[in-house]
C-alpha positions in Angstrom: 4.6 56.9 -3.8 4.9 53.2 -3.8 6.9 51.7 -6.6 5.0 49.5 -9.1 5.3 45.8 -8.6 7.2 44.1 -11.4 6.8 40.4 -12.2 9.3 38.2 -14.0 8.3 35.2 -16.1 8.3 32.0 -14.0 10.7 29.3 -14.9 8.4 26.7 -13.3 6.7 24.3 -15.7 3.1 25.1 -16.5 1.4 22.8 -13.9 -2.1 23.9 -14.9 -1.4 22.9 -18.5 -0.4 19.4 -17.3 -3.5 19.2 -15.2 -5.7 20.1 -18.2 -3.9 17.4 -20.3 -4.6 14.8 -17.6 -8.2 15.8 -17.5 -8.5 15.4 -21.3 -6.8 12.0 -21.1 -9.2 11.0 -18.3 -12.1 12.0 -20.5 -10.8 10.0 -23.4 -10.2 6.9 -21.2 -13.7 7.2 -19.7 -15.2 7.3 -23.2 -13.3 4.3 -24.2 -14.4 2.4 -21.1 -18.0 3.4 -21.7 -17.8 2.4 -25.4 -16.4 -1.0 -24.4 -19.3 -1.6 -22.0 -22.1 0.0 -24.2 -21.4 -2.0 -27.3 -22.4 -5.5 -25.9 -25.2 -3.9 -23.8 -26.7 -2.2 -26.9 -26.3 -5.5 -28.9 -28.1 -7.4 -26.2 -31.0 -4.9 -26.2 -31.3 -4.8 -30.0 -31.1 -8.6 -30.3 -33.8 -9.4 -27.8 -36.0 -6.4 -28.1 -38.3 -7.9 -30.7 -39.1 -10.8 -28.3 -39.9 -8.4 -25.4 -43.7 -8.1 -25.4 -44.4 -7.2 -21.8 -43.2 -4.7 -19.2 -41.6 -7.4 -17.1 -39.7 -8.7 -20.2 -38.4 -5.2 -20.8 -37.4 -4.8 -17.2 -35.4 -8.1 -17.3 -33.8 -7.1 -20.6 -32.7 -3.6 -19.4 -31.4 -5.0 -16.1 -29.4 -7.6 -18.1 -28.0 -4.8 -20.2 -26.9 -2.9 -17.1 -25.1 -6.0 -15.7 -23.4 -6.6 -19.0 -22.3 -3.0 -19.2 -20.7 -3.0 -15.8 -19.1 -6.4 -16.3 -17.4 -5.3 -19.5 -16.5 -1.9 -18.0 -14.7 -3.6 -15.0 -12.9 -6.1 -17.4 -11.7 -3.2 -19.6 -10.6 -1.2 -16.5 -8.7 -4.2 -15.2 -6.9 -4.4 -18.6 -5.9 -0.8 -18.4 -4.6 -1.5 -14.9 -2.3 -4.2 -16.4 -1.0 -1.8 -19.0 -0.3 1.1 -16.6 2.8 1.0 -14.4 2.2 1.4 -10.6 4.0 4.4 -9.0 7.0 3.3 -7.1 7.5 4.1 -3.4 10.0 6.8 -2.7 10.7 10.5 -2.7 10.9 12.5 -5.9 12.2 16.1 -6.0 10.3 18.8 -8.0 12.7 21.5 -9.2 12.0 24.8 -10.8 12.7 24.9 -14.5 12.8 21.1 -14.9 10.3 18.6 -16.0 8.6 16.6 -13.2 10.0 13.1 -12.6 8.5 10.2 -14.5 6.9 8.9 -11.3 4.8 12.1 -11.1 3.4 11.4 -14.6 2.8 7.8 -13.7 1.0 8.9 -10.5 -1.3 11.2 -12.5 -2.1 8.4 -14.9 -3.0 6.2 -12.0 -5.3 8.9 -10.7 -7.4 8.5 -13.8 -7.7 4.7 -13.1 -8.7 5.4 -9.5 -11.4 7.9 -10.6 -12.7 5.5 -13.2 -12.8 2.8 -10.5 -14.6 4.8 -7.7 -16.6 7.2 -9.9 -17.9 5.0 -12.7 -20.7 6.3 -15.0 -24.2 5.0 -14.3 -25.2 2.2 -12.0 -22.2 2.7 -9.7 -23.8 0.3 -7.2 -23.5 -2.5 -9.7 -19.7 -2.0 -10.3 -19.0 -1.4 -6.6 -20.4 -4.8 -5.7 -19.2 -6.7 -8.8 -15.6 -5.6 -8.2 -15.7 -7.4 -4.8 -17.3 -10.7 -5.8 -16.5 -13.5 -8.2 -15.0 -13.3 -10.8 -13.6 -9.9 -10.3 -12.9 -9.9 -6.5 -9.6 -11.7 -6.5 -8.0 -10.0 -9.6 -9.1 -6.6 -8.4 -7.6 -7.2 -4.9 -4.3 -8.4 -6.4 -3.9 -6.0 -9.3 -5.9 -2.9 -8.4 -6.1 -2.9 -4.6 -6.6 -2.4 -1.8 -4.7 -5.5 -1.0 -7.0 -7.0 1.7 -9.4 -9.8 2.4 -11.6 -7.4 4.3 -14.8 -6.5 2.5 -16.8 -3.3 2.5 -20.5 -3.0 1.4 -19.7 -1.4 -1.9 -17.6 1.7 -2.5 -18.1 3.1 1.0 -14.4 4.2 1.2 -12.1 6.0 -1.2 -8.5 5.0 -1.8 -6.7 7.4 -4.0 -3.8 4.9 -4.3 -5.5 1.5 -3.7 -2.4 -0.4 -5.1 -0.4 0.9 -2.1 -3.0 0.1 0.6 -2.4 -3.1 2.5 -5.0 -4.2 5.1 -5.4 -7.4 7.2 -8.4 -9.5 7.9 -11.5 -8.3 9.5 -10.8 -4.6 9.2 -13.8 -2.4 9.6 -13.8 0.7 7.3 -16.1 3.5 8.3 -18.3 5.3 5.8 -16.5 7.8 3.6 -13.1 7.3 5.1 -10.2 8.3 2.8 -6.8 6.7 2.4 -4.0 8.5 0.5 -0.6 7.0 -0.1 1.2 10.1 -1.5 1.6 13.8 -0.7 3.4 16.8 -2.0 5.4 19.1 0.3 8.6 21.3 0.1 10.6 18.1 -0.6 8.6 17.2 -3.6 6.4 14.1 -4.1 6.5 11.4 -1.5 4.9 8.0 -2.1 4.6 5.5 0.8 2.2 2.6 1.4 -0.5 2.6 4.1 -0.6 -0.6 6.2 -3.5 -1.6 8.5 -3.4 -4.6 10.8 -6.0 -7.3 11.4 -9.4 -6.3 13.0 -8.5 -2.6 13.1 -11.3 0.0 12.8 -10.9 3.0 10.5 -13.6 5.4 11.6 -16.1 7.1 9.3 -14.9 10.2 7.4 -11.4 9.8 8.8 -8.2 10.4 6.7 -5.1 8.2 6.6 -2.1 9.7 4.8 1.0 8.3 3.2 3.2 6.0 5.3 0.6 5.5 8.1 0.7 2.2 9.9 -2.2 1.0 12.0 -1.7 -1.9 14.4 -4.0 -4.9 14.8 -7.1 -4.2 16.8 -6.4 -0.4 16.8 -9.1 2.2 16.4 -9.0 5.4 14.4 -12.0 7.4 15.5 -14.3 9.0 13.1 -13.2 12.2 11.4 -9.7 11.8 12.6 -6.8 13.0 10.4 -3.8 10.8 10.7 -0.7 12.6 9.5 2.0 11.1 7.2 4.3 8.4 8.7 2.3 8.1 11.9 2.6 4.7 13.7 -0.5 3.6 15.6 0.3 0.6 17.8 -2.0 -2.4 18.5 -5.1 -1.8 20.6 -4.5 2.0 20.6 -7.3 4.5 20.1 -6.4 7.7 18.2 -8.7 10.6 17.6 -8.7 14.3 16.6 -7.3 16.4 13.8 -4.4 15.9 13.7 -5.0 12.5 15.3 -3.3 11.9 18.7 -3.1 8.9 21.0 -6.1 8.8 23.4 -6.2 5.4 25.2 -4.8 2.0 25.2 -7.8 -0.4 24.9 -8.0 -3.5 27.0 -8.5 -6.8 25.1 -11.8 -7.5 26.8 -13.3 -4.1 25.7 -12.1 -4.0 22.1 -15.0 -5.7 20.4 -17.8 -3.4 21.6 -15.5 -0.4 21.5 -14.6 -0.9 17.8 -18.1 -0.5 16.4 -18.9 2.5 18.6 -15.7 4.3 17.7 -16.1 3.7 14.0 -19.7 5.0 13.9 -19.6 7.9 16.4 -16.0 8.8 17.1 -16.6 8.5 20.9 -13.6 8.0 23.0 -14.3 5.0 25.2 -12.6 4.4 28.5 -9.4 2.4 28.5 -6.1 2.3 30.2 -3.4 4.8 29.5 -0.4 3.8 27.5 2.6 3.1 29.6 
């Protein structure tokens, strides 16, 4: 007869309790951001509603309220970004029976900011565009990230740690690509920046993990998963999950190749790496 399995109380900190606390903090933060945006939007509607006597006037008033809400929401989010420290690059051990390092807590707080940035309430298209144009474009690139002069058509990509993402000029980001600058493993928490060179292409639905470096004019094919600390050289094409080197692209075929790889993930002909 098999002996009954006995369990001993774990000395590991209650991770689930910490996650629930972060969720509650995120809810409170989101409510505060919404209140900051709703107050001036509601005032605008109440102030001008008596003068609105036609359907078109009401349409203009409501659209103005939407723009005001998103403008104040982004301004309040930028203020929270200034008040919240950015996680520092490095490796942080997680040990049983001990509280997590301060950088883990800071990372969780930054998750809340990233969710508020990429998953805003209502009219997400407005905030996605407004965060990339004047007057928010420059301060968001500098303080919130990603640090890049390359522009996407709204929030078509997701950066879980945008403050650690550095991209050059003319980078093409495919639809729904994901960039993550941290990961947990048996060594604990590791935080490293992701760097992307000029005119590179990051294919649609691809994943770039912490410490990845993509050279200028390189191509990461669609749905590729680039593992942590991978170095992709200039003009290289990488594809697969996990991503591997496929071809070295010639300079005269790079331009038509980039768009095709980003959209379809095809592996165009090129010359092998020496």
